[in-house]
C-alpha positions in Angstrom: 52.7 -30.4 47.5 50.1 -33.2 46.3 47.5 -30.6 46.4 49.5 -28.1 44.6 50.4 -30.9 41.9 46.6 -31.7 41.5 45.7 -27.9 41.0 48.3 -27.5 38.2 47.1 -30.5 36.4 43.5 -29.4 36.5 44.8 -25.8 35.6 46.9 -27.3 32.8 43.9 -29.4 31.2 41.9 -26.8 31.5 44.0 -24.2 29.6 44.5 -27.0 26.8 40.6 -27.7 26.7 40.1 -23.7 26.1 42.9 -23.8 23.3 41.3 -26.8 21.5 37.8 -25.0 21.5 39.3 -21.5 20.3 40.9 -23.6 17.4 37.8 -25.5 16.4 35.8 -22.1 16.4 38.3 -20.3 14.1 38.1 -23.2 12.0 34.6 -23.4 11.9 34.3 -19.8 11.1 36.9 -20.2 8.2 35.3 -23.0 6.6 31.8 -21.1 6.6 33.2 -18.1 4.9 35.2 -20.3 2.2 31.6 -22.0 1.6 29.7 -19.1 1.5 32.4 -17.9 -1.0 32.0 -20.8 -3.2 28.1 -20.8 -3.3 28.2 -16.9 -4.2 30.4 -16.9 -7.4 32.9 -14.5 -8.1 30.7 -12.0 -9.5 27.8 -12.1 -7.1 26.4 -9.5 -5.4 23.1 -11.0 -4.5 21.4 -8.9 -1.7 22.0 -10.9 1.5 19.9 -10.3 4.8 23.4 -8.0 5.7 22.8 -6.0 2.9 19.0 -5.6 2.7 17.1 -4.2 5.7 14.7 -7.1 6.2 12.4 -5.3 8.7 11.3 -1.8 9.0 12.4 0.4 11.5 9.9 -0.3 14.4 10.4 -3.7 13.9 14.0 -3.4 14.9 13.6 -1.9 18.0 15.4 -4.5 20.3 13.5 -5.3 23.7 10.4 -3.5 22.3 10.3 -5.5 19.2 10.5 -8.9 21.2 8.3 -7.6 23.6 5.4 -6.8 21.1 6.0 -10.2 19.2 5.7 -12.1 22.8 2.4 -10.0 23.0 1.3 -11.3 20.0 1.9 -14.8 20.5 -0.1 -14.4 23.6 -2.9 -13.0 22.0 -3.0 -15.7 19.5 -2.7 -18.6 22.0 -4.8 -17.2 25.0 -6.7 -14.4 23.9 -9.2 -14.1 26.7 -6.7 -14.2 29.3 -4.1 -11.8 27.5 -7.3 -9.1 26.9 -8.0 -9.6 30.5 -4.7 -9.0 31.8 -4.2 -6.0 29.2 -7.5 -4.5 30.5 -6.7 -4.7 34.2 -3.4 -2.9 33.0 -5.1 -0.1 31.0 -7.5 0.2 33.9 -5.2 0.2 36.6 -3.1 3.0 34.4 -6.2 5.0 34.0 -7.3 5.2 37.5 -3.9 5.6 39.0 -3.5 8.9 36.4 -7.4 10.0 36.9 -6.6 10.2 40.8 -3.1 11.6 40.7 -4.6 14.7 38.3 -7.4 15.0 41.0 -5.2 16.6 43.4 -6.5 14.4 46.6 -5.2 11.4 48.5 -5.1 8.4 46.7 -8.6 6.1 47.2 -8.0 2.3 46.8 -11.7 1.7 47.0 -12.1 3.6 43.8 -9.0 1.7 42.0 -10.9 -1.5 43.1 -14.2 -0.4 41.5 -12.2 0.8 38.2 -10.5 -2.9 38.0 -13.5 -4.9 38.5 -15.9 -2.5 35.8 -12.6 -3.4 33.7 -12.5 -7.1 34.1 -15.9 -7.2 33.5 -16.3 -5.7 29.5 -12.5 -7.2 28.8 -13.9 -10.0 27.3 -17.0 -8.6 25.7 -15.0 -5.6 24.2 -12.8 -8.1 22.8 -15.2 -10.1 21.1 -16.9 -7.0 19.7 -13.9 -5.9 18.1 -12.8 -9.2 16.7 -16.4 -9.4 15.4 -16.0 -5.9 13.9 -12.9 -7.0 12.2 -14.7 -9.9 10.1 -17.9 -7.9 9.6 -18.5 -5.0 7.1 -15.5 -6.1 4.7 -16.8 -4.7 1.1 -14.6 -4.6 -2.5 -14.2 -0.9 -1.5 -11.8 -0.7 1.1 -13.3 2.8 2.1 -16.7 1.8 2.4 -15.6 -1.3 4.7 -13.7 1.2 6.9 -16.1 4.1 7.3 -19.0 1.6 8.0 -16.7 -0.2 10.7 -16.0 3.5 12.3 -19.8 4.5 11.9 -21.0 1.4 13.4 -18.6 1.3 16.4 -18.9 5.1 17.4 -22.9 4.8 17.3 -23.2 1.4 18.9 -20.1 0.4 21.0 -19.4 3.9 22.4 -22.8 5.0 24.1 -23.1 1.5 25.3 -19.7 1.2 27.0 -19.8 4.9 28.4 -23.2 4.2 29.9 -22.0 0.8 31.5 -19.0 2.5 32.6 -20.9 5.5 34.5 -23.7 3.0 35.5 -21.2 0.7 37.1 -19.3 3.4 38.7 -22.6 4.9 40.4 -23.8 1.3 41.3 -20.7 0.2 42.8 -20.3 3.6 44.9 -23.7 2.3 46.4 -26.1 4.6 44.7 -29.9 3.7 44.0 -31.4 3.4 40.5 -32.3 7.2 40.3 -29.0 8.3 41.0 -27.5 6.1 38.8 -29.7 7.4 35.9 -29.1 10.7 37.0 -25.5 10.2 36.8 -25.4 8.2 33.4 -27.6 11.5 31.9 -25.0 13.7 33.7 -21.8 12.3 32.2 -22.9 10.0 28.8 -23.7 12.6 26.7 -20.8 14.8 27.2 -18.5 11.8 27.0 -20.2 10.6 23.6 -19.5 14.1 21.8 -16.0 14.1 22.9 -15.3 10.7 21.8 -16.6 11.6 18.3 -13.4 13.5 18.1 -11.0 10.8 19.4 -12.0 7.3 18.4 -12.9 7.6 14.9 -9.5 8.3 13.8 -8.0 5.7 16.3 -10.4 3.0 15.3 -10.0 4.0 11.3 -6.1 3.8 11.8 -6.1 0.4 13.7 -8.5 -1.2 11.3 -6.1 0.0 8.2 -2.7 -0.3 9.5 -2.6 -2.2 12.7 -2.6 -6.2 12.6 -5.3 -7.9 14.6 -3.2 -9.2 17.3 -1.7 -5.9 18.0 -5.0 -3.8 17.9 -5.8 -4.0 21.9 -2.2 -2.9 22.6 -2.4 -0.2 20.1 -6.0 1.2 21.6 -4.9 0.6 25.2 -2.2 3.6 24.8 -5.1 5.9 23.8 -7.3 3.9 26.1 -5.3 4.9 29.2 -5.7 8.7 28.4 -9.4 8.3 27.3 -10.1 6.3 30.7 -8.2 9.2 32.7 -10.8 11.5 31.2 -13.9 9.5 32.0 -12.8 8.8 35.6 -11.9 12.6 36.1 -15.6 13.2 34.5 -17.1 10.8 36.6 -15.3 12.2 39.8 -16.7 15.6 38.9 -19.9 14.3 38.6 -20.0 12.7 41.9 -19.0 16.2 43.5 -21.7 18.0 41.7 -24.0 15.6 43.2 -22.9 15.9 46.4 -22.6 19.6 46.6 -26.4 19.7 45.2 -27.5 17.5 48.0 -25.6 19.5 50.3 -27.3 22.8 49.4 -31.0 21.2 49.5 -30.3 19.6 52.9 -29.2 23.2 54.1 -32.0 25.3 52.8 -34.6 25.0 55.7 -37.0 27.8 54.1 -38.8 27.3 50.7 -37.2 28.7 47.7 -38.4 31.9 46.2 -38.0 33.3 42.7 -35.2 35.5 43.9 -33.2 32.7 45.9 -33.5 30.2 43.1 -32.0 32.8 40.7 -28.8 32.8 43.3 -29.2 29.3 44.1 -29.1 28.1 40.3 -25.6 29.4 39.4 -24.3 28.1 42.9 -25.3 24.5 41.9 -24.4 24.7 38.5 -21.1 26.5 38.7 -18.8 23.4 39.8 -20.0 21.0 37.2 -19.8 24.0 34.8 -16.3 25.0 35.9 -15.3 21.2 35.4 -16.6 20.6 32.3 -14.7 23.7 30.9 -11.5 22.7 32.4 -12.2 19.0 30.6 -13.3 20.4 27.5 -10.9 23.1 26.9 -8.4 20.9 24.9 -11.0 18.0 23.9 -13.6 20.2 22.2 -12.4 22.8 19.8 -15.7 23.1 18.3 -16.9 24.8 21.6 -18.7 27.9 20.8 -17.1 31.1 21.9 -20.7 32.3 23.4 -20.5 29.3 25.6 -16.8 29.8 26.9 -18.0 33.4 27.4 -20.6 32.2 29.4 -18.6 30.2 31.9 -16.3 32.8 32.3 -18.9 35.3 33.4 -20.2 36.6 36.8 -22.4 33.8 38.4 -25.5 36.0 38.1 -25.1 36.6 34.4 -24.9 33.0 34.0 -28.5 32.4 35.0 -30.2 35.5 33.3 -28.3 34.8 30.0 -28.8 30.9 30.1 -32.9 31.8 30.8 -33.1 34.7 28.2 -30.7 33.9 25.0 -28.3 31.2 25.1 -29.2 27.9 23.3 -29.5 24.6 25.6 -26.6 22.6 26.0 -29.0 19.8 24.1 -29.0 21.9 21.2 -25.7 23.1 21.1 -24.2 19.4 21.3 -26.7 18.4 18.4 -25.2 21.3 16.3 -21.5 20.2 17.3 -22.8 16.7 16.2 -24.3 17.9 12.8 -21.4 19.9 12.0 -19.0 16.7 12.8 -21.2 14.8 10.6 -21.3 16.9 7.8 -17.6 17.5 7.7 -16.8 13.6 8.0 -19.7 13.0 5.2 -17.8 15.6 2.9 -14.5 14.3 3.8 -15.5 10.5 3.3 -17.1 11.6 -0.4 -13.9 13.4 -1.3 -11.8 10.6 -0.5 -13.9 8.1 -2.2 -14.3 10.4 -5.5 -10.6 11.1 -5.6 -9.1 7.7 -4.6 -11.5 6.2 -7.9 -10.0 5.9 -11.2 -13.4 6.8 -12.8 -13.2 10.5 -11.5 -13.0 12.8 -14.2 -10.1 15.1 -12.6 -7.8 12.3 -13.4 -8.3 12.4 -16.8 -9.2 16.2 -17.4 -7.5 18.1 -14.5 -4.6 16.2 -13.2 -2.5 15.8 -16.7 -2.9 19.2 -17.8 -2.0 20.2 -14.1 1.2 18.6 -14.2 2.0 19.9 -17.8 1.5 23.5 -16.5 3.4 22.9 -13.0 6.1 20.8 -14.7 7.7 22.2 -17.9 10.2 19.7 -18.3 8.3 16.4 -18.7 11.0 14.5 -16.9 10.3 16.5 -13.7 6.7 15.4 -14.0 7.8 11.9 -14.3 9.5 12.1 -11.0 6.4 14.2 -9.5 4.1 11.6 -10.8 6.0 8.5 -9.2 6.6 10.2 -5.9 3.1 11.0 -5.6 1.9 7.6 -6.4 4.4 6.1 -4.1 3.5 8.5 -1.0 0.0 8.4 -1.6 -0.1 4.5 -1.7 1.8 4.3 1.7 -0.8 6.5 3.1 -4.1 4.5 1.5 -4.9 8.0 -0.5 -3.6 6.4 -3.9 -6.2 6.3 -7.1 -7.5 2.9 -7.3 -9.8 0.7 -9.6 -12.9 -0.2 -7.6 -15.2 -3.2 -9.2 -18.3 -2.5 -11.0 -20.3 -4.3 -14.0 -18.0 -2.6 -16.5 -14.6 -3.5 -14.7 -15.1 -6.9 -13.2 -11.7 -7.9 -11.3 -12.1 -11.6 -10.9 -10.1 -13.8 -12.9 -12.5 -16.7 -13.5 -14.9 -17.6 -16.6 -17.5 -15.2 -15.4 -15.5 -12.2 -16.5 -15.5 -11.5 -20.1 -12.0 -9.5 -20.0 -10.3 -12.8 -18.5 -7.5 -14.0 -20.7 -5.2 -17.0 -20.1 -1.4 -16.4 -20.4 1.5 -18.7 -20.0 -1.2 -21.0 -18.6 -2.4 -18.5 -15.8 -5.7 -17.0 -15.8 -5.5 -13.2 -15.8 -8.2 -10.8 -14.8 -7.9 -8.6 -18.0 -5.6 -8.1 -21.1 -4.3 -4.8 -20.6 -0.7 -3.9 -19.0 1.5 -1.2 -18.3 4.9 -1.0 -20.3 8.1 -0.5 -18.8 9.5 3.3 -18.4 6.9 4.4 -16.1 8.4 2.8 -13.0 12.1 2.6 -14.3 13.0 1.2 -10.5 10.3 -0.7 -9.3 9.4 1.7 -6.9 5.5 1.5 -7.3 4.5 -1.7 -8.7 1.5 -2.1 -6.2 0.3 1.4 -6.8 0.3 0.7 -10.8 -1.7 -2.6 -10.2 -4.2 -0.8 -8.3 -4.8 1.2 -11.4 -6.3 -2.0 -12.9 -3.8 -3.5 -15.3 -3.4 -7.2 -15.0 0.4 -7.1 -15.9 2.9 -4.5 -15.2 6.3 -4.1 -16.5 9.1 -2.2 -14.3 12.6 -1.7 -15.7 14.5 -1.2 -17.8 17.2 -2.5 -15.5 20.7 -2.6 -16.0 23.2 -4.8 -14.1 25.2 -1.4 -12.8 23.9 1.8 -11.8 23.8 4.2 -14.5 22.7 7.9 -15.1 21.7 7.6 -18.9 21.6 10.6 -21.4 22.2 14.2 -20.1 19.3 16.1 -19.4 16.8 17.5 -20.7 15.9 14.0 -22.2 12.0 14.2 -22.7 9.8 16.4 -24.4 6.2 16.6 -25.0 4.4 16.7 -28.2 0.7 17.4 -27.3 -0.7 18.4 -30.5 -0.5 14.2 -31.0 -0.5 13.3 -27.8 2.8 12.0 -28.0 6.6 12.0 -26.4 10.1 11.8 -27.6 12.5 10.6 -24.9 16.3 9.6 -25.0 16.7 8.4 -21.4 19.3 6.0 -22.1 18.2 3.4 -20.0 19.0 5.5 -16.7 18.7 2.7 -13.7 19.8 2.5 -10.3 21.0 -1.3 -11.0 19.9 -4.8 -10.3 21.0 -4.8 -7.1 19.0 -1.8 -5.8 16.0 -3.1 -7.5 16.4 -6.6 -6.5 16.5 -5.3 -2.7 13.3 -3.5 -3.3 11.8 -6.5 -5.0 12.8 -8.9 -2.2 11.8 -6.7 0.7 8.0 -6.2 -1.1 8.2 -9.8 -0.7 9.1 -10.2 2.9 6.6 -7.7 3.7 4.0 -9.5 2.2 5.0 -12.8 3.8 5.4 -11.2 6.9 1.6 -10.0 6.7 0.4 -13.4 6.1 2.7 -14.7 8.7 4.9 -16.8 6.5 8.5 -16.8 5.1 10.0 -15.7 2.1 10.4 -19.2 0.7 6.9 -20.0 1.3 5.8 -17.4 -1.1 8.8 -17.7 -3.7 7.8 -21.5 -4.2 3.9 -21.0 -3.6 3.4 -23.4 -1.1 1.2 -21.8 1.2 -0.1 -18.9 -0.8 -1.7 -19.1 -4.6 -0.6 -16.0 -5.8 2.4 -15.3 -8.5 5.8 -14.7 -6.6 6.4 -11.3 -8.7 2.9 -9.3 -8.8 1.9 -11.0 -5.3 -1.9 -10.6 -6.4 -4.2 -13.6 -8.3 -4.6 -13.1 -11.8 -1.7 -10.5 -12.4 2.0 -11.0 -13.6 4.7 -8.9 -12.8 7.3 -8.3 -15.8 11.0 -6.9 -15.4 12.6 -5.7 -17.9 16.7 -6.2 -18.1 19.3 -4.5 -20.5 23.0 -4.1 -21.0 24.9 -1.2 -19.6 25.7 1.6 -22.0 29.3 1.2 -21.3 29.4 -2.8 -22.4 30.7 -3.1 -26.3 27.6 -4.0 -28.1 30.2 -5.9 -30.5 31.2 -8.3 -27.9 28.1 -10.5 -27.6 29.7 -12.4 -24.6 30.1 -9.3 -22.7 26.6 -8.4 -23.4 25.2 -11.9 -22.5 27.1 -11.5 -19.2 25.1 -8.0 -18.2 21.6 -9.9 -19.0 22.8 -13.0 -17.4 23.6 -11.0 -14.1 20.5 -9.2 -14.3 18.6 -12.1 -14.5 20.4 -13.9 -11.2 19.6 -11.2 -9.2 16.0 -10.5 -10.3 14.6 -13.9 -11.7 13.6 -14.8 -7.8 10.9 -12.0 -7.8 9.5 -11.7 -11.2 6.8 -13.8 -12.8 8.2 -12.7 -16.9 11.8 -11.8 -17.6 11.9 -9.2 -20.6 15.0 -9.1 -22.4 15.2 -5.2 -24.1 17.1 -5.3 -27.1 15.0 -2.7 -28.9 15.6 0.4 -27.1 16.9 3.0 -29.7 18.9 5.0 -27.2 21.5 2.9 -26.3 24.1 2.8 -28.9 24.4 -0.7 -30.6 21.7 -2.4 -28.6 19.2 -3.0 -31.9 21.9 -4.3 -33.7 21.9 -7.4 -31.1 18.3 -8.4 -32.8 20.3 -10.3 -35.8 19.7 -13.8 -35.7 23.2 -15.2 -34.0 23.6 -12.7 -31.4 20.1 -12.4 -30.5 20.3 -16.5 -30.0 23.0 -16.3 -28.1 21.8 -13.7 -25.7 18.7 -15.2 -25.1 19.7 -18.8 -24.8 21.8 -17.7 -21.8 19.1 -16.0 -20.3 16.8 -18.9 -20.5 19.4 -21.2 -19.0 19.9 -18.6 -16.0 16.1 -17.9 -15.5 15.8 -21.9 -15.1 18.3 -22.0 -12.7 16.1 -19.4 -10.5 16.0 -20.3 -6.9 12.1 -21.0 -6.7 9.8 -23.7 -7.6 7.9 -22.2 -10.6 10.7 -20.6 -12.8 10.1 -17.3 -14.6 9.1 -17.0 -18.0 11.2 -15.1 -20.6 10.1 -12.7 -23.5 12.0 -10.5 -25.7 10.8 -7.1 -26.6 11.6 -6.2 -30.2 11.7 -2.8 -32.6 8.8 -1.7 -34.3 11.4 0.0 -36.7 12.8 -3.7 -37.7 9.5 -4.5 -39.6 11.0 -6.3 -43.1 10.3 -9.9 -43.4 14.0 -11.0 -43.4 14.5 -9.5 -40.3 11.5 -10.5 -38.6 12.1 -14.2 -39.7 15.5 -14.1 -38.0 13.8 -12.8 -34.6 11.6 -15.5 -34.9 14.0 -18.1 -35.3 16.1 -16.7 -32.5 13.1 -17.2 -30.3 12.6 -20.8 -31.4 16.2 -21.7 -30.9 16.6 -20.0 -27.7 13.5 -21.6 -25.9 11.9 -17.9 -25.1 8.5 -18.1 -24.3 7.2 -14.9 -26.2 7.6 -11.6 -27.8 6.7 -8.2 -26.9 6.2 -6.4 -30.4 7.0 -2.7 -30.3 9.0 0.2 -28.5 9.5 3.6 -29.4 10.4 4.5 -32.9 13.2 6.7 -34.5 11.3 7.4 -37.5 9.1 10.6 -37.8 7.3 10.3 -41.1 3.8 9.7 -40.7 3.4 10.8 -37.2 1.3 13.7 -37.8 -2.4 13.3 -38.9 -3.7 15.7 -41.8 -5.2 18.8 -40.6 -3.2 18.9 -37.2 -1.4 22.1 -36.3 1.5 22.0 -34.3 3.6 25.2 -32.4 7.2 25.8 -33.4 8.0 24.4 -29.6 6.0 20.9 -30.9 8.0 20.6 -34.0 11.2 21.3 -32.0 10.2 18.5 -29.6 9.1 16.1 -32.5 12.3 16.3 -34.1 14.4 15.7 -31.1 16.8 12.7 -31.0 15.3 9.9 -29.2 12.3 7.4 -29.7 8.6 8.4 -30.3 6.0 7.1 -28.5 2.1 8.0 -29.2 -1.0 7.0 -30.7 0.4 7.7 -34.1 2.3 4.1 -33.7 -1.1 2.4 -33.3 -1.3 1.4 -37.0 2.6 0.0 -37.3 2.0 -2.3 -34.3 -1.2 -3.4 -35.2 0.9 -4.8 -38.4 3.6 -6.1 -36.7 1.6 -8.2 -34.4 -0.2 -9.8 -37.1 3.1 -10.3 -39.2 4.9 -11.7 -35.8 1.6 -14.0 -35.0 1.7 -15.5 -38.3 5.4 -16.5 -38.6 5.7 -17.8 -34.8 2.5 -20.1 -35.4 4.0 -21.2 -38.8 7.5 -21.7 -37.4 5.6 -23.7 -34.9 4.1 -26.2 -37.5 7.4 -26.4 -39.3 9.6 -27.3 -36.3 7.0 -30.0 -34.8 7.4 -33.7 -35.6 4.6 -35.3 -37.3 2.8 -32.0 -37.6 1.8 -31.4 -33.8 2.7 -27.8 -33.2 4.3 -27.2 -29.9 3.2 -24.7 -27.3 2.3 -21.6 -28.8 4.3 -18.6 -28.4 2.6 -15.7 -26.2 2.8 -12.0 -28.2 2.0 -8.7 -26.2 1.6 -5.6 -28.0 2.7 -2.2 -27.0 3.0 1.1 -29.0 0.2 3.9 -29.5 -2.6 1.6 -27.7 -5.0 4.4 -26.2 -8.6 3.0 -26.3 -10.7 -0.2 -25.6 -11.3 -0.2 -29.4 -7.8 -0.5 -30.3 -6.9 -2.9 -27.3 -9.4 -5.3 -28.9 -7.9 -4.8 -32.5 -4.5 -5.8 -31.5 -6.1 -8.9 -29.4 -7.8 -10.1 -32.5 -4.9 -9.7 -34.7 -3.1 -12.3 -32.5 -1.7 -10.6 -28.9 -2.6 -11.6 -25.8 -2.1 -8.5 -23.7 -2.3 -4.6 -24.8 0.3 -2.7 -23.1 -0.1 1.0 -22.5 2.5 3.7 -21.6 2.1 7.1 -23.2 -1.6 6.9 -23.0 -1.4 6.9 -19.2 0.6 10.1 -19.6 -2.2 12.2 -21.5 -5.0 10.1 -20.3 -4.3 9.9 -16.6 -4.6 7.0 -14.3 -8.0 6.3 -15.0 -7.2 5.2 -18.5 -6.9 1.7 -18.0 -10.4 1.5 -16.6 -12.0 3.6 -19.1 -10.3 0.8 -21.9 -11.8 -1.9 -19.9 -14.9 -0.2 -20.1 -15.0 0.5 -23.6 -13.8 -3.1 -24.2 -16.6 -4.7 -21.9 -19.1 -2.4 -23.7 -17.9 -3.3 -27.2 -18.0 -7.2 -26.1 -21.4 -7.0 -24.7 -22.6 -5.4 -28.4 -21.4 -8.2 -29.9 -22.7 -11.2 -27.9 -26.5 -9.5 -27.8 
């Protein structure tokens, strides 16, 4: 009874303890949920890790991902030990594979020889590829990659193959003459075949695989390659053994007739082995050689002696053909991915207009092409030259200071090309220092019905009434956040390190030194323009989602395709909206807060309207103004002497905003006016005549040449932005403009 009572007491106490633990957990979960709800706010839909995929698919494979991360940690902590173990595993797997394919009993001594060979070369191979990673790094990514692949193929591959086959023969007990004969028999074949596999593996590894994963990545291919080398080595040994057996068993001197029959008998096993190995690995082998291998043995010697090219000349021909093909592909890649290539101006834009009669289809096709080409590393990019320097320091004549930051050049891309922040990095690669994405609305909206974009090629203009089609602020925030996380992961940092700039000195928006990412925000079409508070909430909601990932926030109150939007440029409503945006931007969750600019219409050009905008800018604390947008006006857009087709005339008169070179004169005039008004207001509002920090002006509208960019800069703008010029001038427009600017500045300094 006493024992039973003791059991009951212990059991009762255990049950009570479990109940208390369950209550504590439930209370803790409830408190966490309530705290998260309070911190999120009533309308918060900021993407969180549960809503946004933080990692790509290949890094979310559970045990495989953890194993890869563990290997990377070991590689960083103990690189030599990890490399030795990895090499032993690779050589063991390759030897087992080779022996299983050989159709013979397992030979442990051969495995031991292979492991010795792999262990000896593991550390030198690792140090070679580390050195190769740190060497030949030129401004041109293509030149760097091509040099690495060429140096590796011409230096490491023949040395390694010679070492591999020589050590195999030496460890098997062969003498120096036999070792040399073994090397001559195997190395040329293996080198030619390696040219078809390892350049691609090396190029892919140096392009896409981080340093700590390259050995394991190459190890996957090395198993197959070492299997091939082991098989080739065994066949060569068999060939040598058969040759020795034939020589020993021939007691009589060879006559011409017997030699004719003995030569095929000696060559047949090696030729058969070589054919079996190269059937899949040598697609460039000539049909004549394959025919000879399948012919009777007597015909082999006769044809080889009379008409066939020697194996050496055949290999040289294959090597020359492969080299020529590789060089052609390399030059084609280098040319087509350079923004200076003439095809980007004279071929691709007309081809897009021909293939896509609807301008919006061409727009989507161009964006998709840039996105996919950038993912593959085949996108057009600006390569540094004397006329297009890319450094943000004082040695660059095009470098400018904006918002206290030194930019590489004063050229930008206006919003509209990348409406949903799908290709900001691909656009930066074209050469601008500023890229503006958007406009973005708080909620997704389709915009106006199609067709809504029309070309006017006679004046290189466009008319659009998109109506701010957008996937919404949450979708753009998710995309920009994922971009920041990928950037941080590649540097071994956290998202917070990048946003606060403590560990890396790049703007958190552009993620590139000397560049800025602008994010344009707007109200939804369904929001009543007369309800200023509702409109302000739309802008604030966008800022709340996007401010952490933007260098500059742009408030769009000038789109002609959203009803009532331009009415908000009156002083009272504009001050209220801009003030709310500035306050929300200053609450952004990062160390350095984003700047705020307002984009104004080119049609509101009388003095009273412009003074009201300037007053709202100063009263709200906005940092600058983007002067220009599309225009509703149609007068004076067609120069004298320009003939337009009926289709172009119809397109020009479509409802919507016009953009094109015809806007330039209006843009230049407005930039000068806004610059004077902003500076004048600064002097009037500052105490004791000390001016406050100068407001920044960006110019957009009709700028298509370097000369025009210099004119708006001299009129008071800090950055000249391009939109329609890229549509007609192609992806080399910005490079061309910068070259023209550099040439003009060089003339003035002489």
